[in-house]
SETORZA-759270 format. One line per 4 residues: number of its first residue (from 0); their letters; for each residue x, y, z of C-alpha. Coordinates in steps of 0.2 Angstrom, whole numbers. Layout:
// SETORZA-759270
NUM) a) X:Y:Z | ...
// end
This chain:
// SETORZA-759270
0) xxxx) 128:-18:-126 | 128:-34:-114 | 137:-41:-100 | 135:-59:-101
4) xxxx) 137:-70:-85 | 133:-88:-78 | 118:-78:-71 | 111:-72:-89
8) xxxx) 116:-89:-96 | 105:-98:-82 | 90:-87:-82 | 89:-82:-101
12) xxxx) 90:-63:-98 | 101:-51:-107 | 107:-40:-92 | 113:-49:-76
16) xxxx) 102:-37:-66 | 85:-44:-55 | 74:-33:-47 | 72:-34:-29
20) xxxx) 54:-41:-25 | 49:-25:-14 | 31:-25:-8 | 22:-16:-13
24) xxxx) 34:-6:-22 | 39:-19:-36 | 21:-23:-43 | 17:-32:-60
28) xxxx) 21:-17:-69 | 37:-13:-64 | 42:-31:-64 | 35:-31:-81
32) xxxx) 45:-17:-87 | 62:-24:-79 | 59:-39:-89 | 57:-31:-106
36) xxxx) 71:-21:-102 | 83:-37:-101 | 83:-41:-81 | 71:-51:-72
40) xxxx) 57:-44:-63 | 51:-51:-49 | 33:-46:-41 | 33:-44:-21
44) xxxx) 23:-55:-12 | 28:-47:3 | 18:-51:20 | 5:-63:10
48) xxxx) -9:-55:3 | -18:-66:-11 | -29:-53:-19 | -12:-43:-22
52) xxxx) -2:-57:-28 | -16:-61:-42 | -18:-44:-46 | 1:-40:-49
56) xxxx) 3:-57:-59 | -11:-51:-71 | -2:-34:-73 | 16:-41:-77
60) xxxx) 5:-48:-93 | 16:-62:-103 | 30:-57:-99 | 44:-68:-91
64) xxxx) 44:-63:-70 | 45:-69:-55 | 38:-67:-37 | 47:-66:-20
68) xxxx) 39:-69:-2 | 47:-64:17 | 48:-81:21 | 44:-82:40
72) xxxx) 27:-73:36 | 24:-85:21 | 24:-100:34 | 11:-92:41
76) xxxx) 1:-94:26 | 10:-108:15 | -5:-109:3 | 1:-94:-5
80) xxxx) 16:-102:-11 | 5:-113:-22 | -5:-96:-28 | 12:-90:-35
84) xxxx) 17:-105:-42 | 0:-107:-51 | 6:-90:-62 | 21:-102:-68
88) xxxx) 35:-89:-62 | 51:-90:-69 | 59:-89:-51 | 52:-87:-33
92) xxxx) 64:-76:-21 | 64:-81:-1 | 71:-71:11 | 71:-69:30
96) xxxx) 68:-85:34 | 72:-104:33 | 69:-109:13 | 72:-129:16
100) xxxx) 53:-132:20 | 47:-121:3 | 60:-128:-8 | 54:-145:-15
104) xxxx) 38:-137:-20 | 45:-124:-28 | 59:-134:-38 | 45:-145:-42
108) xxxx) 38:-135:-53 | 54:-129:-62 | 56:-112:-56 | 73:-107:-50
112) xxxx) 74:-105:-31 | 83:-89:-27 | 88:-88:-8 | 91:-70:0
116) xxxx) 105:-72:14 | 113:-60:27 | 127:-72:35 | 137:-89:32
120) xxxx) 125:-99:41 | 111:-93:29 | 120:-97:14 | 122:-115:22
124) xxxx) 103:-117:24 | 101:-112:7 | 113:-121:0 | 103:-137:10
128) xxxx) 88:-132:2 | 95:-132:-18 | 96:-114:-20 | 99:-110:-38
132) xxxx) 104:-93:-33 | 110:-85:-17 | 107:-67:-15 | 119:-61:-3
136) xxxx) 113:-44:5 | 122:-33:15 | 117:-20:27 | 118:-5:15
140) xxxx) 100:-10:7 | 84:-2:10 | 72:-12:21 | 75:-26:31
144) xxxx) 92:-33:34 | 106:-37:46 | 123:-32:49 | 136:-38:37
148) xxxx) 142:-26:24 | 142:-30:7 | 159:-27:1 | 166:-40:13
152) xxxx) 148:-53:13 | 149:-55:-4 | 167:-62:-7 | 166:-72:8
156) xxxx) 151:-82:1 | 158:-83:-16 | 173:-93:-8 | 161:-103:2
160) xxxx) 151:-107:-14 | 167:-111:-24 | 169:-124:-10 | 154:-132:-7
164) xxxx) 141:-127:-21 | 152:-123:-36 | 136:-124:-47 | 126:-112:-36
168) xxxx) 126:-94:-44 | 129:-80:-32 | 121:-59:-33 | 126:-47:-23
172) xxxx) 113:-35:-15 | 113:-18:-5 | 120:-2:-10 | 120:-6:-29
176) xxxx) 112:9:-39 | 123:11:-53 | 136:3:-64 | 148:5:-52
180) xxxx) 140:-6:-40 | 136:-19:-54 | 155:-18:-59 | 162:-19:-40
184) xxxx) 149:-34:-38 | 156:-43:-51 | 174:-40:-45 | 169:-46:-30
188) xxxx) 164:-63:-37 | 145:-62:-40 | 137:-67:-56 | 124:-54:-56
192) xxxx) 114:-39:-42 | 99:-38:-35 | 92:-20:-35 | 81:-12:-25
196) xxxx) 81:7:-22 | 87:12:-38 | 70:4:-45 | 60:11:-30
200) xxxx) 64:28:-41 | 58:19:-57 | 43:27:-66 | 33:9:-64
204) xxxx) 35:8:-46 | 22:10:-35 | 26:25:-24 | 16:41:-19
208) xxxx) 24:55:-30 | 30:66:-14 | 39:50:-6 | 48:50:-22
212) xxxx) 51:68:-21 | 58:67:-2 | 68:52:-6 | 78:61:-21
216) xxxx) 81:76:-11 | 91:63:1 | 108:55:4 | 114:39:11
220) xxxx) 117:49:27 | 97:51:29 | 95:33:32 | 93:23:47
224) xxxx) 93:5:55 | 78:5:65 | 62:-6:72 | 50:8:73
228) xxxx) 40:7:59 | 39:-12:62 | 30:-5:79 | 18:4:73
232) xxxx) 14:-9:57 | 12:-22:69 | 24:-33:60 | 32:-46:71
236) xxxx) 49:-48:63 | 62:-59:72 | 75:-48:82 | 90:-51:71
240) xxxx) 83:-40:58 | 80:-21:58 | 74:-11:43 | 83:4:33
244) xxxx) 74:19:30 | 74:39:27 | 76:46:43 | 62:60:46
248) xxxx) 51:66:61 | 44:48:66 | 60:40:67 | 70:56:76
252) xxxx) 56:55:89 | 54:36:91 | 72:28:89 | 80:25:105
256) xxxx) 62:25:114 | 54:10:107 | 47:7:124 | 38:21:124
260) xxxx) 30:19:107 | 24:2:113 | 16:12:125 | 7:24:113
264) xxxx) 6:12:99 | -12:15:95 | -12:32:92 | 5:32:84
268) xxxx) -3:19:73 | -17:29:66 | -5:44:64 | 7:34:54
272) xxxx) -6:24:44 | -16:42:38 | 4:48:34 | 8:33:24
276) xxxx) -10:35:15 | -5:54:10 | 11:53:8 | 18:61:21
280) xxxx) 38:57:21 | 40:66:39 | 31:51:47 | 27:39:34
284) xxxx) 42:25:34 | 51:29:17 | 60:12:15 | 76:14:4
288) xxxx) 96:10:5 | 110:20:7 | 110:20:-13 | 98:35:-11
292) xxxx) 113:46:-12 | 117:41:-30 | 98:45:-36 | 94:61:-41
296) xxxx) 79:58:-54 | 64:45:-57 | 65:37:-74 | 58:22:-85
300) xxxx) 66:5:-78 | 72:1:-95 | 82:18:-95 | 90:13:-77
304) xxxx) 95:-4:-84 | 102:4:-101 | 114:16:-91 | 118:4:-76
308) xxxx) 125:-8:-90 | 135:3:-101 | 142:11:-86 | 148:-6:-78
312) xxxx) 153:-9:-96 | 165:5:-97 | 171:4:-81 | 176:-16:-84
316) xxxx) 183:-10:-99 | 193:4:-92 | 200:-7:-79 | 206:-21:-90
320) xxxx) 216:-7:-101 | 225:-3:-84 | 231:-21:-81 | 249:-23:-89
// end
């Protein structure tokens, strides 16, 4: 079964589903599994680790995959873009910063430019950059984001693109973890979806087994937007962004007490790093969105995509039959 959209046509994929370039979760193994299943797999370039970028693109083999960067971090090491482009990615996904300085280099190679945005102003900058695909990210998403909700941001951006850049495609992101989310995104005016948290719970994802177990036991109510993990990881995120992670003993201790955390940062950094290595979900930041409440199993990416597409197709057919 297939759902054909402008996204599948432009990207040459079977299903309108893109893997979010989560670092380090979305490695070459997961990206290639998503590609084989008919979606677009993206390797997470994250904060910019040249060795990791090389390793994960090699791991993806001969599959048609792309990659993504945290844009403000890429600006500190712009040579990494050339490194990624040397692997001939299908697309490059930029988020959390101005894409315009990097767009010419990306587009000169023939790679598609995907720009994740969190506001109308972000979208206007992405249009100016010549984005092929805009990814409207709602605050339900895991990881970093801003404040807008997917349900209203996506159709607002769809209307903006229809007026200002009708050839630019649109994907929805944030809280999309099953076929209902895919069908809803298409109804809101998107051409496809970018999925993070559901693929975080894929067998091919780079996730400690105990973190998977903790995530499966959680619900959407168990997530929180915070900055405490950025403090102890010494990631200097722009002020507008917070990160959505699963609540745990660490967030309960320090969320709302960021000033005190800064005063005790050396000791807490060491404790946090030890917990990450051990997969201790009571301290380490389990980066996932509200979609946790829709996930009850870790399974192969192919099965996740197949079920999502079938569920969405059934919903779309059923909805059409209700129209008189």
